[in-house]
C-alpha positions in Angstrom: -149.3 266.6 76.8 -145.9 266.4 78.5 -144.8 269.5 80.2 -141.3 271.6 79.2 -140.4 270.1 82.3 -140.6 266.8 81.6 -139.2 267.5 77.9 -136.4 268.5 79.3 -135.8 266.1 82.1 -136.6 263.2 79.3 -133.9 264.5 77.0 -131.4 265.1 80.1 -131.5 261.9 80.9 -131.3 260.3 76.7 -128.0 262.7 76.5 -126.4 261.1 79.6 -126.5 257.9 78.0 -124.4 255.4 80.2 -123.4 253.6 77.5 -119.7 253.8 76.2 -118.0 255.3 73.1 -116.8 252.4 70.5 -113.2 253.6 71.6 -113.8 253.8 75.2 -115.0 249.9 74.9 -111.5 249.2 72.5 -109.4 250.8 75.5 -110.7 249.0 78.3 -109.6 246.3 76.3 -106.5 247.4 75.6 -106.0 248.1 79.5 -107.1 244.6 80.4 -104.6 242.4 82.0 -105.7 238.8 81.4 -107.4 238.0 78.1 -110.6 236.6 80.6 -110.6 240.4 81.5 -110.6 241.4 77.9 -113.1 238.7 76.9 -115.1 239.3 79.4 -115.3 243.2 78.4 -116.5 242.5 75.0 -118.8 240.5 75.8 -120.4 243.3 78.2 -120.0 245.8 76.1 -121.2 243.3 72.4 -123.0 245.6 70.0 -124.4 245.2 66.6 -122.0 248.4 66.1 -118.9 247.1 68.2 -118.9 244.2 66.2 -119.3 246.3 62.7 -116.5 248.2 63.5 -114.4 245.1 64.4 -114.9 242.9 62.1 -114.5 245.4 59.4 -110.5 246.1 60.3 -110.1 242.1 60.9 -111.6 240.4 58.3 -109.4 240.4 55.3 -112.7 239.9 52.6 -113.3 243.4 53.3 -111.8 246.1 51.7 -112.9 249.3 52.5 -113.0 251.9 49.1 -110.5 254.5 50.9 -107.6 255.3 50.6 -104.8 254.1 53.1 -103.5 256.1 55.7 -104.1 259.5 57.4 -107.5 261.2 56.2 -107.2 265.0 56.1 -110.2 265.9 58.7 -111.1 268.6 61.4 -111.1 266.6 64.9 -114.2 267.3 66.7 -112.5 268.3 69.8 -115.5 268.3 71.8 -115.9 267.1 75.1 -117.0 263.5 75.3 -120.7 263.2 75.6 -121.7 266.4 73.8 -121.6 268.0 70.7 -120.3 265.4 68.4 -121.9 261.9 67.3 -121.6 258.5 68.5 -119.6 255.8 66.4 -122.8 253.4 67.9 -125.2 255.1 65.6 -122.8 255.9 62.6 -121.7 251.9 62.4 -124.9 251.4 60.0 -123.4 253.9 57.5 -119.7 252.1 57.1 -121.5 250.2 54.3 -120.8 253.6 51.8 -116.6 253.0 52.1 -116.4 249.2 51.7 -115.9 247.5 48.0 -119.7 245.8 47.2 -121.7 248.0 49.4 -122.5 250.9 47.7 -122.1 250.7 43.7 -124.0 253.7 43.0 -122.0 257.0 44.9 -119.1 258.1 43.3 -115.6 257.6 44.9 -115.0 261.1 45.5 -118.6 261.8 47.3 -117.5 258.8 49.3 -114.2 260.3 50.1 -116.3 263.5 51.5 -119.0 261.7 53.2 -116.1 259.6 54.6 -114.8 263.0 56.2 -117.9 264.3 57.1 -118.3 261.1 59.0 -114.9 261.6 60.7 -115.8 265.2 61.6 -119.3 264.7 63.2 -118.0 261.9 65.6 -115.9 262.5 68.7 -111.8 262.9 67.9 -111.1 259.0 69.7 -113.5 257.0 67.7 -112.8 259.0 64.9 -109.3 257.6 65.4 -110.7 254.0 65.5 -112.8 254.3 62.3 -109.1 255.4 60.4 -107.6 252.6 62.1 -110.1 250.2 61.2 -110.2 250.8 57.7 -106.4 250.4 57.6 -107.4 247.1 59.3 -104.5 248.4 62.4 -107.5 248.3 65.1 -105.1 245.5 66.9 -102.1 247.6 66.4 -103.5 250.9 67.9 -105.4 248.5 70.8 -102.7 245.8 72.2 -104.4 242.8 72.9 -107.0 243.2 70.6 -106.4 239.9 67.7 -108.4 238.1 65.9 -108.2 235.4 67.7 -109.6 236.9 70.7 -112.2 238.3 68.6 -113.1 235.7 67.2 -113.7 234.1 70.7 -115.7 236.9 72.0 -117.9 237.1 69.5 -118.2 233.1 68.6 -117.0 233.6 65.0 -115.6 231.3 62.9 -112.9 231.4 60.5 -114.9 233.2 58.1 -116.0 236.1 61.3 -119.4 234.1 60.6 -121.4 233.2 63.7 -120.2 229.9 64.4 -122.5 227.3 63.7 
């Protein structure tokens, strides 16, 4: 049986994850000077959640079932790494807001759930989700382009893994 000290230490390790927020990864891409550096960052931090967010912004076949534009939510101002959820964990819920992903939840409920999702995230990640919803990640993070993400993730024209 684990002691209280052992449990406390394991919780400390879990809470001090070195994994960057998706917003931090995209900011690194934005600040990188060369295409090679941008590709390396995307490849080094490659994950299913990162791909989901990026694909939802770039793939023209993916349609968000939410109104375009700013979303009225109360920003979670908690410092990074503290009292907020992580987009890397919440990305699996994005299907609710994609056309054809969840045909049972009413539109008003989806909009409420979306606001709650944003309010739980760190404000920087909430902004990433809103930008992805509006298909404008490339405007928020300069240097992030459809050609760059296709090359980084070996995607074909349909944003699927190239054969």
